[in-house]
C-alpha positions as CSV (number, residue, x, y, z in Angstrom):
1,M,-39.3,-36.6,39.8
2,G,-36.7,-35.5,42.4
3,L,-36.2,-34.3,45.6
4,F,-39.3,-32.5,47.0
5,G,-41.2,-33.2,43.2
6,K,-39.3,-31.1,41.5
7,K,-38.0,-32.5,38.5
8,N,-34.7,-34.2,38.0
9,K,-31.6,-31.8,36.3
10,G,-31.3,-32.1,32.7
11,S,-35.2,-31.9,32.0
12,A,-36.5,-29.1,30.2
13,P,-39.4,-26.9,32.0
14,E,-42.8,-27.7,30.1
15,T,-44.1,-24.9,28.7
16,K,-48.1,-25.0,27.8
17,L,-50.1,-22.4,26.2
18,K,-53.6,-21.7,24.7
19,V,-55.0,-19.8,22.2
20,S,-58.5,-19.1,21.3
21,V,-60.2,-16.9,19.0
22,N,-63.1,-15.7,18.8
23,K,-65.2,-13.4,16.0
24,D,-67.6,-11.5,15.9
25,G,-67.7,-10.0,12.6
26,D,-64.7,-7.5,11.8
27,T,-63.3,-8.1,15.3
28,Y,-61.0,-10.6,16.7
29,T,-60.9,-11.3,19.9
30,V,-57.3,-13.7,20.9
31,L,-57.2,-15.0,24.4
32,V,-54.0,-16.0,25.2
33,E,-54.0,-18.6,28.3
34,G,-50.9,-20.2,30.1
35,R,-47.1,-19.1,29.7
36,L,-45.9,-17.5,26.7
37,D,-41.9,-17.8,26.5
38,T,-39.2,-17.9,23.6
39,L,-40.9,-22.1,23.2
40,T,-44.6,-21.8,22.8
41,S,-44.0,-17.5,20.4
42,P,-44.3,-19.1,18.0
43,Q,-47.7,-20.5,17.5
44,L,-49.5,-16.8,19.4
45,E,-47.1,-15.9,16.3
46,G,-48.9,-18.1,13.7
47,E,-52.7,-17.3,14.9
48,I,-52.3,-14.0,14.7
49,N,-51.0,-14.2,11.4
50,N,-54.1,-16.2,10.0
51,I,-55.7,-13.4,11.7
52,I,-54.5,-9.8,11.3
53,G,-55.5,-9.9,7.7
54,N,-59.4,-9.9,8.1
55,A,-59.5,-7.9,11.2
56,K,-60.5,-4.5,11.0
57,K,-60.7,-4.3,15.6
58,L,-57.6,-6.9,17.4
59,V,-58.9,-7.3,20.6
60,L,-55.2,-9.0,23.1
61,D,-56.7,-11.0,26.2
62,L,-53.5,-11.6,28.7
63,A,-55.9,-11.6,31.4
64,K,-54.7,-15.6,32.2
65,L,-51.6,-15.1,30.6
66,D,-48.2,-16.5,32.8
67,Y,-45.5,-14.8,31.4
């Protein structure tokens, strides 16, 4: 850590994403928490691709999404 608790230059910012999938019949709810960016978007894309063929209804809950 650098001055004032900031990371030193050259350190990549920490990116975290939590994706939870809840199934209720043929409705899938995807809860996304954390930061969505170019580093974490493949994780979300993978989760959606895994369920899209089985879902008649897809709900994205982005209430806890930071970006």
